[in-house]
C-alpha positions as CSV (number, residue, x, y, z in Angstrom):
1,M,-63.4,68.5,-68.3
2,R,-61.1,66.7,-66.1
3,I,-59.3,68.3,-63.1
4,T,-55.6,67.7,-63.0
5,R,-53.5,66.9,-59.9
6,I,-51.8,70.3,-60.2
7,Q,-55.1,72.1,-60.2
8,I,-56.1,70.3,-57.0
9,E,-52.8,71.0,-55.3
10,T,-53.0,74.6,-56.3
11,L,-56.5,74.9,-54.8
12,V,-55.4,73.2,-51.6
13,V,-52.5,75.6,-51.2
14,K,-54.8,78.6,-51.9
15,I,-57.3,77.4,-49.3
16,A,-54.5,76.9,-46.8
17,Q,-53.2,80.4,-47.3
18,T,-56.6,82.0,-46.6
19,R,-56.9,84.1,-43.4
20,E,-59.8,85.3,-41.3
21,L,-59.1,88.9,-42.5
22,E,-58.0,89.4,-46.1
23,A,-57.5,92.5,-48.2
24,S,-58.3,93.2,-51.8
25,C,-56.2,95.0,-54.4
26,D,-58.3,98.1,-53.8
27,E,-57.7,98.0,-50.1
28,C,-54.0,97.4,-50.6
29,A,-53.8,100.5,-52.8
30,Q,-55.6,102.5,-50.2
31,W,-53.4,101.4,-47.3
32,A,-50.0,100.9,-49.0
33,A,-48.6,104.4,-48.3
34,H,-49.5,104.1,-44.6
35,L,-48.0,100.6,-44.5
36,A,-44.7,101.9,-46.0
37,E,-44.5,104.6,-43.3
38,V,-45.3,102.1,-40.5
39,L,-42.7,99.6,-41.8
40,A,-40.1,102.4,-41.9
41,Q,-40.8,103.4,-38.3
42,S,-41.6,100.2,-36.4
43,S,-43.3,96.8,-36.3
44,I,-46.9,96.2,-37.3
45,Q,-49.6,95.4,-34.8
46,D,-52.7,96.5,-36.7
47,R,-54.8,93.6,-38.1
48,Q,-55.6,95.6,-41.2
49,M,-51.9,96.2,-41.9
50,L,-51.3,92.5,-41.4
51,A,-54.0,91.7,-44.0
52,I,-52.3,94.1,-46.4
53,L,-49.0,92.4,-45.9
54,Q,-50.5,89.0,-46.6
55,H,-52.1,90.4,-49.8
56,L,-48.7,91.7,-50.8
57,D,-47.3,88.3,-50.3
58,E,-49.9,86.8,-52.7
59,C,-50.5,89.5,-55.3
60,I,-47.5,90.2,-57.6
61,P,-48.8,93.4,-59.1
62,C,-49.6,95.0,-55.7
63,A,-46.2,93.8,-54.4
64,Q,-44.4,95.4,-57.2
65,E,-46.2,98.7,-56.7
66,F,-45.5,98.5,-53.0
67,Q,-41.8,98.0,-53.6
68,V,-41.7,101.2,-55.6
69,L,-43.7,103.0,-52.9
70,C,-41.2,101.8,-50.2
71,A,-38.3,102.9,-52.4
72,C,-39.9,106.4,-52.8
73,E,-40.6,106.6,-49.0
74,R,-36.9,105.7,-48.3
75,M,-35.6,108.2,-50.8
76,D,-37.9,110.9,-49.4
77,R,-36.8,110.1,-45.8
78,E,-33.1,110.2,-46.8
79,Q,-33.6,113.2,-49.2
80,N,-31.8,111.2,-51.8
81,W,-33.9,111.3,-55.0
82,P,-32.2,110.2,-58.3
83,S,-32.1,112.7,-61.2
84,F,-34.7,112.5,-63.9
85,E,-32.2,110.9,-66.2
86,E,-31.4,108.2,-63.6
87,M,-35.1,107.5,-63.1
88,W,-35.8,107.4,-66.8
89,K,-33.0,104.8,-67.2
90,L,-34.5,102.7,-64.5
91,V,-37.9,102.8,-66.2
92,C,-36.5,102.0,-69.6
93,D,-34.3,99.1,-68.3
94,N,-37.4,97.5,-66.6
95,E,-39.5,97.4,-69.8
């Protein structure tokens, strides 16, 4: 099997994006709620949180879950939750 130029370029980009401390999807799920709270309050200094942010930048499923979590944190902080019907419409529109 021959390796294409695109495959080589993709590999080089992935290698360039690696960091000393990286997080897995499981670690991301474990720390995402804490990260959402930290982001809502201030800047991030913790190395573990920085690794989670990098993971979110690279992993689309985790990033999508984190967006929902941040939206929930914001609605909770503002005490501005949508009705069940509004939430159901959002779910159905995104399928």
